[in-house]
C-alpha positions in Angstrom: 207.2 -53.9 68.2 203.6 -53.4 67.0 204.4 -55.2 63.7 206.1 -58.1 65.5 203.3 -58.4 68.1 200.6 -58.3 65.3 202.2 -61.0 63.2 203.0 -63.2 66.1 199.4 -63.1 67.1 198.4 -63.9 63.5 200.7 -66.9 63.4 199.2 -68.2 66.7 195.7 -67.4 65.2 196.4 -69.3 62.1 197.4 -72.4 64.1 194.3 -72.0 66.3 196.3 -71.2 69.4 193.9 -68.8 70.6 195.2 -68.5 74.1 198.6 -67.5 72.8 197.2 -65.1 70.1 194.8 -63.3 72.4 197.3 -61.3 74.4 199.1 -60.2 71.3 196.0 -58.6 69.9 195.0 -57.1 73.2 198.6 -55.7 73.7 198.2 -53.9 70.4 194.9 -52.4 71.5 196.4 -51.1 74.8 199.8 -50.1 73.8 199.6 -48.8 70.2 196.6 -46.4 69.7 197.9 -45.2 66.4 199.0 -48.6 65.1 197.7 -49.4 61.6 196.8 -53.0 62.7 194.5 -51.6 65.4 191.2 -52.3 63.6 192.3 -55.8 62.6 193.6 -56.5 66.1 190.2 -55.6 67.6 188.4 -58.2 65.2 191.1 -60.8 65.9 190.8 -60.4 69.7 187.1 -61.1 69.4 187.9 -64.1 67.2 190.2 -65.5 69.7 187.6 -65.2 72.4 185.1 -66.9 70.0 187.7 -69.7 69.4 188.0 -70.1 73.2 184.2 -70.3 73.6 184.1 -67.1 75.5 180.9 -66.2 73.6 179.9 -63.2 76.0 183.3 -61.6 75.7 183.4 -62.2 72.0 180.0 -60.8 71.5 180.8 -57.6 73.4 184.1 -57.2 71.5 182.4 -57.7 68.1 179.5 -55.3 69.0 182.2 -52.7 69.9 184.1 -53.5 66.8 181.1 -52.9 64.6 180.4 -49.6 66.4 184.0 -48.4 66.1 184.5 -49.7 62.5 181.0 -49.8 60.8 182.6 -49.8 57.3 185.3 -52.3 58.0 185.9 -55.0 55.4 185.6 -57.5 58.3 182.1 -56.2 59.3 180.4 -59.2 57.5 182.6 -61.7 59.3 181.6 -60.0 62.6 178.0 -60.4 61.8 178.6 -64.0 60.9 180.3 -64.7 64.3 177.5 -62.8 66.1 175.0 -65.0 64.3 176.8 -68.1 65.3 177.0 -67.0 69.0 173.2 -65.9 69.1 172.4 -69.4 67.5 174.5 -71.3 69.9 172.9 -69.5 72.8 169.3 -70.0 71.5 168.6 -66.5 70.5 167.3 -67.4 67.2 165.6 -64.2 66.1 168.9 -62.3 66.8 170.8 -65.0 64.9 168.5 -64.6 61.9 169.1 -60.7 61.9 172.9 -61.1 62.3 173.1 -63.8 59.5 170.9 -61.5 57.2 173.5 -58.7 57.7 176.3 -60.7 56.3 175.8 -60.2 52.6 175.9 -56.5 53.0 179.8 -56.5 52.9 182.5 -58.2 51.0 182.7 -61.8 52.3 184.1 -65.1 50.9 181.5 -67.1 49.2 181.8 -70.0 51.6 180.8 -67.8 54.5 178.3 -66.0 52.6 176.6 -69.3 51.7 177.0 -70.7 55.2 175.4 -67.5 56.7 172.5 -67.8 54.2 171.7 -71.5 54.7 172.3 -71.3 58.5 169.6 -68.5 58.5 167.4 -70.6 56.4 167.7 -73.6 58.8 166.7 -71.2 61.8 163.8 -69.7 59.9 162.5 -73.2 59.1 163.0 -74.2 62.8 161.0 -71.1 63.8 158.2 -72.2 61.3 158.6 -68.6 59.7 157.9 -69.9 56.2 157.1 -66.4 54.9 160.4 -65.2 56.2 162.2 -68.2 54.8 160.8 -67.7 51.3 161.6 -64.0 51.4 165.1 -64.7 52.7 165.9 -67.0 49.8 164.1 -64.5 47.3 166.8 -62.0 48.4 169.6 -64.6 48.1 168.6 -65.5 44.7 168.1 -61.9 43.6 171.8 -61.1 44.6 172.8 -63.8 42.0 176.2 -63.9 43.5 178.8 -66.0 41.7 179.2 -69.4 43.7 175.7 -69.1 45.1 173.9 -72.5 45.6 170.6 -71.8 43.7 169.4 -75.5 43.9 169.7 -75.5 47.6 167.9 -72.2 47.9 165.1 -73.4 45.7 164.8 -76.6 47.8 164.4 -74.4 51.0 161.7 -72.3 49.3 159.9 -75.4 48.0 160.0 -76.9 51.4 158.6 -73.6 52.9 155.8 -73.7 50.3 155.0 -77.3 51.2 154.9 -76.6 54.9 152.4 -73.8 54.1 150.2 -76.3 52.4 150.8 -75.0 48.9 152.1 -78.2 47.3 151.8 -77.2 43.8 153.7 -74.0 44.2 156.3 -76.1 46.1 156.8 -78.3 43.2 
């Protein structure tokens, strides 16, 4: 039953039918304490709440997920979603902190780049130009395959320009 419930939930989730997927994952969490899908179901339940724009519930579940599974392969994705939630709610400093935790784990390059550049946009909006430069210094130092170096250099140059250091910006 646990296997069928999990994969039914995943099928709904892949089709973005969050309302139908959510009870599947929640059922696994309630009925199957030893299920090997429990960790993934906890994350997917939060993902469904996020997809349904139930941000407060999603945030609570994601925070609990990270407390229960701090070494999960899904931890970076959890931080990405927490960053998105915080940004959507105008909690920009928290969004920056969450986005900056994304690279700590194993995450797809598209999500990695999204988190990096969304964080950069927020730092620019906050006029934290020193933070923006340092953020992209770390991004460039990681030198991850698929990184967008020209875009990172653009953001750094923009930050230097805003600081009044046009020569350094160029």
